[in-house]
N, C-alpha and C positions, 0 to 999 in steps of 0.2 A: 628817291631820285629817278626821273624818267629816262628811257632809252635815248630820246632826242637830245637831252642835255648831255648825256654821256658821249654820244657821237660828236656833238659839237665840240666838246672839250678835247676829244681824241683827234679831231681834224682841224683845230683852231688855227694852225699855221696857214692853211688855205681856207680863209674865212668864207669865201664864196662856196666852196665845196662843202665846207662844214655846215653852212646855213642850209643848203639844199638838202643834204642828207638828214639834217635835224628836222626840217619841215616834213620830209617824206615819212620819217619814223613817227613824227607827231600825228600825221594824218592816219598812218596805220594804227596807231594806238587808239585813235578815235573810232575807227571802223571795227577793229578787232581787239577790243580791250582784254578779252579772255586769254589771248596769247601772250600778253605782256604782264599778266598777273603771276606767271610762273616764276619761282625763285631762281635767282642766278646761282652760279657755282660758288661765288663768294658768299652769297647769303646762306647757301646750303652749308658751306664750311663753317660759317659763323654759328648757324643753327646746330650743326654737328658738334662744334666745340661746346656750345652752351648745353646741349643734351648730354655730352660726355661729362661735363662738369656737374650737371645735375645728377647724372647716374652715379658718378663718383661720390657726390655728397650723399646720395641715397644709400650707396654701399657702406659708406662710413656710418650713416645713421643706423642701417640694418645691423652692421657689425657691432655698433655700440649697443643697439637694442638687444642683439643676440647675446652680447656679453652680460648686459643687465639681466636678460632673461635667464642666462645660465647661472648667474649669481643668485637670482631669485629661486631657480630650480634647486640649486645646491642648498640654499638657505632653507627652502621648503622641505627638501629631502631630509636635511638635518633635523628640522623641527619635527617632521613626521617620524623619523627614526627615534627621536627623543620621546615623542608621544607614544609610539609603538612600544618602546622599552618601558615607558611608564605604565602603559596598559598591561604589558607582560608582568611587570612587578605586581600590579594590582591583582591580576589574575592569579599569580602565584600566592599572593597574600590571601585572596579569597579561598583558593584551594586549601591553603594551610588552615584557615579558619573553619572551612567546611569539614576538613579532616578531623580537626579537634572536636567540632560539634558532633560529627558522626561517631567518633570514638567515645565521647561523653554520653551520647544517646545509647550506644551499645552497652556501656558500663551501667547506665541507669536501667536498661532492659534486663541485663544480667542480674542486677540487684533486685529488680521487681520479680524476676523469675525465681531467684533464691528465696525471697520472702514468700512467694506463692507456694514454692515447694515446702518450705517450713510449715506454712499454714495447712497445706494438704497433709503433710506428715503428721502434724499435730491433730488434725481432724480425724485421720485414720486411727491414730492412737486412741482418741476419745471414742471413736466408733467401736474399736476393739474392746475398750474398757466397758462401754455400755453393753456390748454383746456379752462380755463375761459376766457383768452384773445381772443382765437379763437371764443368761443361762443359769446362773446360780439361783435366781428367783424362780425360774421355771423348774429347776431340779427340786427346789424346796417345795414348790406347789405340788409337783408330781409326788414327792415323798409324802406330803401332807395328805393329798388325795388318795395315794396308795394306802396310807395308814387308815384313812377314813373308810375307804372301800373295803379294806380287810376287816375293819371293825364292823361295818355294816353287814358284810358277808358272814362274819362270825355270829353277829346277832341274829341275822335271818336264818342261818343254819341252826342256831340254838332254838329259835322259835319254831322252825320246821320240825326239828327233832322232838321238841316238846309237844308240838301238835300231833306228830305221828304217835308218840308215846301215849298221849291222851286218847287219840282215836283207837289205838290198839287196846288201851285199857278199857275203853268203852265197849269195844268188840268182845274182849275177853270176858268182861263182866256181864255181857248180854244186853247192854243198853241199846234199845232201838232195833235189835235184830235177833232173830231166833237162832242165827248161826252161832252166837256166843254160847249157846247151851250145849253145843257139840264139843266134846273134849278134844277131838282131833283138830277141829278148826281152831279152837282156842289155843292149842299148842303151836299150830302153824303161824297164827297171828303173833304169838309171843316171840317166835324165833325169826320174824321178818328182819331183813337187813336193808341197808340203804340201796344197794345195787338191785334189790328185788323190785324197786320202784322204777327202774330204767327199762323201758320197753325194748325187747329184742325180737328179731334182729333189727338192724338199722333200717331207716325208711327206704333207702334205695333198694334194698333186698326185699322188703315187705311189698312195696308197690309193684315190683317185678312179678312176684308170686301172685299178688292180687289180680294183676292184669292178665296173667295166664289163665286164671280161673274165671274171673268176672268179665274180662274183656270190655271194660268201661270206655265210653267216649271221652273226648278231651275235657268237657265240662259236664260230668254226670249230675243228675238232679234226682231227688227223692222226696218223699213226704216227711214231714216232721211230726213226731208223735206215733201213736199206735192205732191201727184200725180196730174197730170193735170186733170181738171174736164170739161166735156162738159156741154153745157146748159141743156141737159136732165138730167144729173147726179145732177147738182145743183138744178134743179126743184124737183126731187124725194127726195133729202136730205131735202129740205125745207118742203116738205109735211110731212116727217117723224118727223122733229123737231116740227111741229105744231100739231102733233098727228093725222093727217089725213091719215097716212099710218102706218101699223103695222111693228113691228121689223122684223118679219119673211119675209114680202114682201120686206122690205128694203134690208135685207141680200141677198135675192134671186136675186134682181136686181143688187146689187153690184158684187156678184159672177159672174153673167152673163157677165157684162162689163169687169171684170178682165180676164175671159177666152177669150173673144173676142179680148181683147187688146193683 
């Protein structure tokens, strides 16, 4: 409804006045329409009431939604608690199963360890038994070898003794040597003992004495066999052995013959 109509109705008792005011406001509405588009107080009140109504309805809807959401939250919370409790029970069940499996595995490990220990102990006993058997066999072999060695030693000793007796008999009877014709030599050969064939003193003492006299190098060398000797050489050597010629004269004579040769 326009302002012109409202003014006309307000002053309709004075029709002329009402008509003039209505025309004036109508002309103003034509010229300045933007001023007349503003809401009136009544319209604002209506709009306010409508907005308050809508706000109230929105509040009710929000409250209703909030209640529904709370119900959903409580329901979801309950479902979650149930699921959490169920998961806890499943975890506890799994823990129990794992504990049983671990305990069973431990028992199996202990059983295997026990079996291994038994096998190891049995193997040790078998090794000790084999050691004992081998030791017995070794002792038997040692005994057999010792007997055989003693037997061989006895046989060799007998053969050596027989050989010595035979050689002594040959020397005494004068076979192959003119020394057997001498009664004193024959008697000495007859009375020879086993220790007479052992050279004395020991090598350590002999080499020490030899070194004091001969003063040989580390690896001494000499000729093998005998140098040919003239009648003169033999005569001089005989004089030296009889002590009728000094060692120095003998060496001088020998050196001269070596140089001349």
